[in-house]
C-alpha positions in Angstrom: 20.6 -62.2 -102.9 17.2 -62.7 -104.4 16.6 -61.9 -108.0 13.0 -61.7 -109.2 12.5 -63.5 -112.5 9.4 -63.2 -114.7 9.0 -65.7 -117.4 7.7 -64.3 -120.8 4.0 -64.7 -121.0 3.7 -65.6 -117.3 0.3 -64.9 -115.7 -1.0 -62.8 -118.5 -1.6 -61.9 -122.1 0.2 -58.6 -122.0 -2.4 -56.6 -123.8 -0.6 -53.3 -123.5 2.8 -54.8 -124.4 2.1 -55.1 -128.2 5.9 -54.8 -128.9 6.2 -58.2 -127.1 2.9 -60.0 -127.9 2.7 -58.9 -131.6 6.2 -57.9 -132.8 5.2 -58.0 -136.4 2.4 -55.5 -136.1 2.4 -52.0 -137.4 2.5 -50.4 -134.0 5.5 -52.5 -133.0 7.3 -51.3 -136.2 6.5 -47.8 -135.1 8.1 -48.4 -131.8 11.2 -49.7 -133.6 11.2 -46.5 -135.7 11.1 -44.4 -132.5 13.9 -46.5 -131.0 16.0 -45.7 -134.1 15.1 -42.0 -134.0 16.2 -41.9 -130.3 19.5 -43.6 -131.1 20.3 -41.0 -133.8 18.8 -38.0 -132.0 22.2 -36.6 -131.3 25.6 -37.4 -132.7 27.4 -35.8 -129.8 25.5 -37.0 -126.7 24.7 -40.5 -125.6 21.0 -40.7 -124.7 21.2 -43.3 -122.0 19.0 -41.9 -119.2 15.7 -41.0 -120.8 12.5 -39.6 -119.1 9.1 -40.4 -120.7 6.5 -37.9 -119.5 3.3 -36.1 -120.6 1.5 -32.9 -119.8 -1.3 -34.7 -117.9 -2.3 -38.2 -116.8 -4.1 -40.6 -119.1 -2.1 -39.7 -122.3 -0.4 -43.0 -122.7 3.1 -42.3 -121.4 3.4 -45.5 -119.3 2.3 -47.8 -122.1 4.6 -45.9 -124.4 7.6 -46.3 -122.0 6.9 -50.0 -121.5 6.7 -50.8 -125.2 9.7 -48.7 -126.0 11.7 -50.5 -123.3 10.7 -53.9 -124.8 11.6 -52.7 -128.3 15.0 -51.5 -127.1 15.7 -54.8 -125.4 14.7 -56.7 -128.5 17.6 -54.8 -130.2 20.0 -56.6 -127.9 20.4 -53.6 -125.5 20.5 -54.0 -121.8 17.6 -51.9 -120.6 16.3 -50.8 -117.2 12.7 -49.5 -117.0 12.1 -47.5 -113.8 8.6 -46.5 -112.5 9.3 -43.1 -110.9 5.7 -42.2 -110.6 5.2 -42.6 -106.9 1.8 -41.0 -106.8 0.2 -43.1 -109.6 2.4 -46.1 -110.4 1.4 -48.1 -113.5 4.4 -50.1 -114.8 3.8 -53.0 -112.4 0.2 -53.3 -113.7 1.4 -53.4 -117.3 3.9 -56.2 -116.6 1.6 -57.9 -114.0 4.3 -58.0 -111.3 4.2 -57.2 -107.6 4.9 -53.7 -106.3 5.8 -54.4 -102.7 9.4 -53.2 -103.1 11.0 -50.9 -105.7 12.5 -47.5 -106.2 11.1 -46.1 -103.0 12.8 -48.7 -101.0 16.1 -48.0 -102.6 15.9 -44.3 -102.1 14.6 -44.6 -98.5 17.1 -47.4 -97.8 14.2 -49.5 -96.4 15.3 -53.0 -95.4 18.6 -52.0 -97.1 17.2 -52.7 -100.6 19.5 -52.8 -103.5 18.9 -52.7 -107.3 19.8 -56.4 -107.5 17.3 -57.4 -104.9 14.4 -55.3 -106.2 14.7 -55.5 -110.0 12.6 -57.9 -112.1 14.1 -59.8 -114.9 11.3 -59.9 -117.5 12.8 -62.4 -119.9 11.9 -60.1 -122.8 15.4 -59.7 -124.2 17.6 -58.1 -121.6 14.9 -55.9 -120.0 14.8 -55.4 -116.3 12.0 -53.5 -114.5 12.2 -51.6 -111.3 8.7 -50.8 -110.0 7.9 -47.7 -107.8 7.6 -49.6 -104.6 5.3 -48.4 -101.7 4.1 -44.9 -102.0 6.4 -42.7 -99.8 5.1 -40.0 -97.5 7.0 -37.3 -99.3 7.6 -38.4 -102.9 8.8 -34.9 -104.1 11.4 -34.7 -101.4 12.7 -38.2 -101.9 13.1 -37.5 -105.7 15.3 -34.6 -104.9 17.7 -36.4 -102.6 21.3 -36.8 -103.7 20.8 -40.6 -103.5 18.6 -40.5 -106.6 21.4 -39.0 -108.7 23.9 -41.5 -107.2 21.5 -44.3 -107.9 21.1 -43.4 -111.6 24.9 -43.0 -111.9 25.1 -46.6 -110.6 22.5 -47.8 -113.1 24.4 -46.2 -116.0 27.3 -48.5 -115.3 25.1 -51.6 -115.6 22.7 -50.8 -118.4 22.9 -49.4 -121.9 19.6 -47.6 -121.6 17.6 -46.4 -118.6 14.0 -45.4 -119.3 12.1 -43.6 -116.6 8.3 -43.5 -116.5 7.9 -40.1 -114.8 4.9 -38.3 -113.4 3.0 -35.9 -115.6 4.6 -32.5 -116.0 1.7 -30.3 -115.0 0.5 -32.2 -112.0 3.5 -32.5 -109.7 7.1 -31.1 -109.5 8.8 -34.5 -109.4 9.5 -34.6 -113.2 11.2 -31.2 -113.1 13.6 -32.6 -110.5 14.2 -35.8 -112.6 15.0 -33.6 -115.6 18.2 -32.5 -113.9 19.4 -36.2 -113.7 18.6 -37.3 -117.3 20.1 -36.6 -120.7 17.0 -37.1 -122.7 13.3 -36.3 -122.4 10.4 -37.7 -124.5 7.0 -36.1 -124.3 3.9 -38.1 -125.0 0.9 -36.3 -126.4 -2.5 -37.8 -127.0 -4.4 -36.8 -130.1 -7.8 -35.5 -129.1 -6.9 -35.5 -125.4 -3.9 -33.3 -124.9 -5.0 -29.6 -124.9 -2.8 -27.2 -126.9 -2.4 -24.9 -123.9 -1.1 -27.8 -121.8 1.3 -28.7 -124.6 2.6 -25.2 -124.8 2.9 -24.9 -121.0 4.9 -28.1 -120.8 7.2 -26.7 -123.5 7.7 -23.5 -121.5 8.5 -25.5 -118.3 11.1 -27.5 -120.2 12.9 -24.5 -121.7 15.5 -24.7 -119.0 16.5 -28.2 -120.3 15.5 -27.6 -123.9 18.6 -29.3 -125.2 17.5 -32.5 -123.5 14.1 -32.7 -125.2 14.5 -35.4 -127.9 11.0 -34.9 -129.3 7.3 -35.8 -129.0 5.4 -39.0 -129.5 1.8 -38.4 -130.6 -0.5 -41.3 -130.0 -4.1 -41.9 -130.9 -6.0 -44.2 -128.6 -9.0 -44.6 -130.8 -7.1 -46.3 -133.6 -4.6 -47.9 -131.2 -1.6 -46.6 -133.1 1.2 -44.1 -132.9 1.3 -41.3 -135.3 4.0 -38.7 -136.2 6.5 -41.0 -134.3 9.1 -38.7 -132.9 9.1 -35.0 -133.7 11.1 -32.1 -132.3 9.1 -29.4 -130.6 9.0 -26.2 -132.6 
């Protein structure tokens, strides 16, 4: 069995991972506040499989998911960050790790891949990363296979929190499928970039799983900070 291990700080200055490179910064504190809000978002449900998505691409959801995962791991939780964006994977670039094998291999049973053989141990607390793997021919169909639900059920037994970096809501149907498997959804909006009509359309799409929507993270690229932290959609 081969376990991929990434030493903290190896190969890069993780510019996008401010929660790791600059834990005392204001933005890192904001990620910790979001982490706390998620923990107490429901007194009756355990939010342990959480999707991070956005209306469209380029709104900062992958960076948000990565930093939130680091922040949770720093809180001594065992965290698995999954890149489920087969069409435009980003997590491997943020962590500067290979993407030759990953979730696609597990779901397609290519070379009989297992979680233990494909996951990366980041060394950032107890954070593991599962990249997307090679882009499959039919990403939407693969996402809807029963094996995806079974795989997440397996992950639940091994991790305290599973964060899924999902495709954008308005561009593909993959995230709608994933919403059936999770018990928490976080939307990432970008101030000055997310159009109101897209935000409202996304809200309407998620009405069938409204009880799973934890809230919205509104970020602002220009000032490199998060604002409004986590708010319920009204």
